[in-house]
VEXDREN-2710 file (C-alpha; in Angstrom, 1 decimal):
% VEXDREN-2710
k/r/px/py/pz
1/MET/-16.6/3.4/4.9
2/CYS/-14.4/3.2/1.8
3/SER/-11.0/2.4/0.4
4/LEU/-9.3/4.5/-2.3
5/SER/-6.1/4.0/-4.2
6/LEU/-4.1/6.1/-6.7
7/ILE/-1.4/5.1/-9.1
8/ARG/0.2/6.6/-12.2
9/PRO/1.0/3.4/-14.1
10/ALA/2.7/5.4/-17.1
11/SER/3.6/9.1/-17.6
12/GLY/0.6/11.3/-18.2
13/ILE/-1.7/8.7/-16.9
14/LEU/-3.7/8.8/-13.6
15/ARG/-5.7/5.8/-12.4
16/ILE/-7.9/5.9/-9.1
17/VAL/-10.0/3.1/-7.8
18/MET/-12.5/3.7/-5.1
19/HIS/-14.7/1.2/-3.0
20/ARG/-17.9/2.4/-1.4
21/ASP/-18.7/0.4/1.7
22/GLU/-22.3/1.0/2.9
23/ALA/-25.0/-0.5/5.0
24/ASP/-27.3/-3.1/3.5
25/THR/-30.3/-0.9/3.9
26/ARG/-28.9/1.9/1.7
27/PRO/-30.4/2.0/-1.8
28/ASP/-28.3/1.2/-4.8
29/SER/-26.6/4.3/-6.3
30/LEU/-27.7/5.7/-9.4
31/PRO/-25.4/5.5/-12.5
32/PRO/-22.8/8.2/-12.9
33/VAL/-24.0/11.4/-14.7
34/LEU/-22.4/14.3/-16.6
35/ARG/-23.0/17.5/-14.9
36/SER/-21.8/21.1/-14.7
37/CYS/-19.7/21.8/-11.4
38/GLY/-19.7/25.6/-11.6
39/SER/-18.7/26.2/-15.1
40/MET/-16.7/22.9/-15.4
41/PRO/-18.2/19.9/-17.2
42/ALA/-17.8/16.7/-14.9
43/ILE/-18.7/13.2/-14.4
44/VAL/-19.8/12.2/-10.8
45/THR/-21.3/9.3/-9.0
46/VAL/-24.7/9.6/-7.5
47/ASP/-25.9/8.6/-4.1
48/ALA/-29.6/7.5/-4.5
49/HIS/-30.5/8.6/-0.8
50/ALA/-29.1/12.2/-0.8
51/GLY/-28.2/12.9/-4.4
52/GLY/-24.4/13.6/-3.5
53/ALA/-21.3/12.2/-4.9
54/TRP/-18.3/10.3/-3.4
55/ILE/-15.9/10.6/-6.4
56/GLY/-15.9/12.6/-9.7
57/ALA/-13.8/14.1/-12.4
58/ASN/-13.9/17.2/-14.6
59/ALA/-12.8/18.2/-17.8
60/ALA/-9.5/19.8/-16.4
61/GLY/-8.5/16.2/-15.5
62/LEU/-9.1/16.9/-11.8
63/VAL/-10.3/14.0/-9.7
64/VAL/-11.9/14.4/-6.4
65/GLY/-12.6/11.5/-4.0
66/LEU/-14.2/11.7/-0.5
67/LEU/-14.1/9.3/2.3
68/ASN/-16.1/9.5/5.7
69/HIS/-13.7/9.8/8.6
70/THR/-14.5/8.1/11.8
71/ALA/-12.3/8.2/15.0
72/SER/-13.0/5.1/17.2
73/SER/-13.3/7.5/20.3
74/ALA/-15.2/10.2/18.4
75/PRO/-18.9/10.9/19.5
76/HIS/-21.8/10.7/17.1
77/GLN/-22.3/13.8/15.2
78/ASP/-25.5/15.0/13.4
79/PRO/-24.2/17.1/10.4
80/GLY/-26.3/19.9/8.9
81/LEU/-25.0/19.3/5.3
82/SER/-24.4/16.0/3.4
83/ARG/-20.6/15.3/2.7
84/GLY/-21.9/14.4/-0.8
85/MET/-21.9/18.1/-1.6
86/VAL/-18.1/18.4/-1.1
87/VAL/-17.0/16.5/-4.3
88/PRO/-19.2/18.6/-6.7
89/ALA/-17.9/21.8/-5.0
90/LEU/-14.3/21.1/-5.5
91/LEU/-14.9/19.9/-9.1
92/ALA/-15.7/23.5/-9.9
93/ALA/-11.9/24.1/-9.6
94/THR/-9.5/23.9/-12.4
95/ASP/-6.4/22.8/-10.5
96/PRO/-5.4/21.2/-7.2
97/HIS/-4.5/24.6/-5.7
98/ALA/-7.9/26.0/-6.7
99/ALA/-9.5/23.1/-5.2
100/GLU/-7.9/23.7/-1.9
101/THR/-8.8/27.1/-1.9
102/GLN/-12.4/26.1/-2.6
103/LEU/-12.3/23.5/0.3
104/THR/-11.4/26.3/2.7
105/LYS/-14.3/28.4/1.7
106/LEU/-17.0/25.5/2.6
107/PRO/-18.9/25.8/5.8
108/LEU/-16.8/22.9/7.2
109/ASP/-18.5/23.0/10.8
110/GLN/-21.8/21.9/9.1
111/PHE/-20.1/18.8/7.7
112/ALA/-19.5/15.6/9.6
113/PRO/-15.6/14.5/9.5
114/PHE/-14.3/13.4/6.1
115/THR/-11.0/12.9/4.1
116/VAL/-10.8/14.3/0.7
117/VAL/-8.4/13.3/-2.1
118/VAL/-7.7/15.8/-5.0
119/ALA/-5.5/14.4/-8.0
120/THR/-4.4/15.2/-11.5
121/THR/-2.0/13.3/-13.8
122/ALA/0.8/15.3/-12.1
123/THR/0.1/15.9/-8.3
124/ASP/-2.2/15.1/-5.5
125/TRP/-3.1/15.9/-2.0
126/ALA/-5.3/14.8/0.8
127/MET/-6.8/16.7/3.6
128/ARG/-9.0/15.7/6.6
129/TRP/-11.8/17.6/8.3
130/ASP/-12.0/16.1/11.7
131/GLY/-14.9/18.1/13.0
132/CYS/-12.6/20.7/14.5
133/GLU/-9.5/21.2/12.2
134/LEU/-8.6/20.9/8.5
135/ARG/-5.2/19.5/8.1
136/ARG/-3.2/18.1/5.2
137/LEU/-2.2/14.4/5.3
138/PRO/1.1/12.8/4.4
139/ASP/1.4/11.4/0.8
140/SER/0.0/7.9/0.4
141/PRO/-1.2/5.8/-2.4
142/VAL/-4.1/4.6/-0.2
143/ARG/-6.8/5.9/1.9
144/CYS/-9.1/3.7/4.3
145/SER/-12.1/4.4/6.3
146/SER/-14.6/2.4/8.4
147/GLY/-17.6/3.2/10.3
148/LEU/-16.3/1.1/13.1
149/GLY/-13.2/3.5/13.3
150/ASP/-10.6/4.2/10.6
151/ASP/-7.7/3.0/12.7
152/LEU/-9.2/-0.7/12.8
153/VAL/-8.9/-1.0/9.0
154/ASP/-6.1/1.3/7.9
155/GLU/-3.1/-0.9/9.0
156/PRO/-4.4/-4.3/7.7
157/ARG/-5.4/-2.8/4.4
158/ARG/-2.1/-0.9/3.9
159/GLN/-0.3/-4.2/4.7
160/ALA/-2.3/-5.8/1.9
161/TRP/-1.3/-3.0/-0.4
162/THR/2.3/-3.6/0.4
163/ALA/2.0/-7.3/-0.1
164/LEU/0.0/-7.2/-3.4
165/VAL/1.2/-3.9/-5.0
166/GLY/4.5/-2.8/-3.3
167/THR/6.5/-0.6/-5.7
168/GLN/5.2/-2.1/-8.7
169/THR/2.2/0.2/-9.3
170/THR/0.4/-1.5/-12.0
171/ALA/-3.3/-1.7/-12.8
172/ALA/-3.2/-5.4/-12.3
173/GLY/-1.8/-5.0/-8.7
174/GLN/-4.2/-2.2/-7.9
175/ASP/-7.1/-4.2/-9.1
176/ALA/-5.8/-7.2/-7.0
177/TRP/-5.9/-5.0/-3.9
178/HIS/-9.3/-3.9/-4.4
179/ALA/-10.4/-7.5/-4.8
180/SER/-8.5/-8.8/-1.9
181/ARG/-10.0/-10.5/1.3
182/VAL/-6.9/-11.1/3.3
183/GLY/-6.8/-11.6/7.1
184/SER/-9.0/-12.9/9.9
185/ASP/-11.4/-9.9/10.1
186/PRO/-13.9/-9.5/7.2
187/ALA/-14.6/-6.0/8.4
188/ALA/-11.0/-5.1/7.6
189/TRP/-10.7/-6.7/4.3
190/VAL/-10.5/-4.2/1.2
191/LEU/-13.5/-6.0/-0.3
192/MET/-15.1/-5.9/3.1
193/ARG/-18.3/-7.4/4.7
194/ARG/-19.7/-7.5/8.3
195/PRO/-23.2/-7.9/9.6
196/GLY/-25.3/-5.1/8.0
197/ALA/-22.7/-3.7/5.8
198/ARG/-20.4/-4.6/2.8
199/THR/-18.6/-3.3/-0.3
200/VAL/-21.4/-2.2/-2.5
201/SER/-19.5/-0.6/-5.6
202/ARG/-16.2/-0.1/-7.1
203/THR/-15.4/3.1/-9.2
204/LEU/-12.6/3.4/-11.7
205/VAL/-11.5/6.9/-12.8
206/GLU/-8.9/7.1/-15.5
207/VAL/-7.3/10.3/-16.8
208/GLY/-4.9/10.5/-19.6
209/GLY/-4.6/12.0/-23.2
210/ALA/-7.8/13.9/-24.2
211/GLU/-10.2/11.7/-22.2
212/VAL/-11.4/11.2/-18.7
213/THR/-13.3/8.0/-18.0
214/LEU/-15.4/7.1/-14.9
215/SER/-16.8/3.5/-14.6
216/GLU/-18.9/2.2/-11.6
217/SER/-19.5/-1.4/-10.8
218/LEU/-22.2/-2.3/-8.4
219/LEU/-21.3/-5.3/-6.4
220/LYS/-23.2/-8.3/-5.2
221/ALA/-22.4/-9.8/-1.7
222/ASP/-20.0/-12.4/-3.5
223/GLY/-18.1/-9.4/-5.1
224/GLN/-19.6/-10.1/-8.6
225/VAL/-20.9/-7.3/-10.7
226/SER/-24.7/-6.6/-10.8
227/ARG/-24.4/-3.4/-12.9
228/TYR/-21.7/-1.6/-14.8
229/SER/-21.8/1.9/-16.1
230/THR/-19.4/4.1/-18.0
231/ARG/-19.1/7.9/-18.7
232/ARG/-16.7/9.5/-20.7
233/LEU/-15.7/13.3/-20.9
234/CYS/-13.2/15.2/-23.4
235/ARG/-10.5/16.9/-21.4
236/SER/-10.4/20.6/-22.3
237/PRO/-7.3/21.2/-24.6
238/GLU/-5.8/23.8/-22.4
239/PHE/-5.6/21.4/-19.6
240/PHE/-3.2/18.6/-21.3
241/SER/-0.4/18.6/-23.6
END
């Protein structure tokens, strides 16, 4: 249950915002941390329950975000491994091609379905593991998921993106989309809520120049911020000009 958007508001700048939608019973995430992913320094979010991450960035300026994937007709699956392991595994890569190779080497049949987005200031791709097949997805500035079924929220959230952002891919428009509660179904809002679940955090990742920044805001039920944490990482000189 998440929403992710990706823009490049200026040359050499990547800006990704990601909502985390969770059950009310799940504990608050821990503040983001600096850690080594393979030999790469990285910043990652931290799930307090399983210890995994849903988004992170490394010193090469590579950003990886992961959304659960739920098909409305899909049977319940009991995974052997936490999907939170995928983000740190791919952040060991130095570029999107290497990250794709790393993804294909994971024991995918031990993970529940997911969508993963990999991006730099220059390029990005998204792939989906549906439990049977790994496939590349068409280019898109937004990715959406819901535990009720991704197809129930994808179209209304994309319509909201068109209305609020359109082709003017500014930070203000992106932030307006992530704050939006448009439509008659609160479960389909970008800043969603439904009985037992809601948007619990917003994470902003910015890559540009010599720095990578990851900021996480924990959100109250009314959308106000209850905790704000920021981590910064210097990009390795060989990965930017």
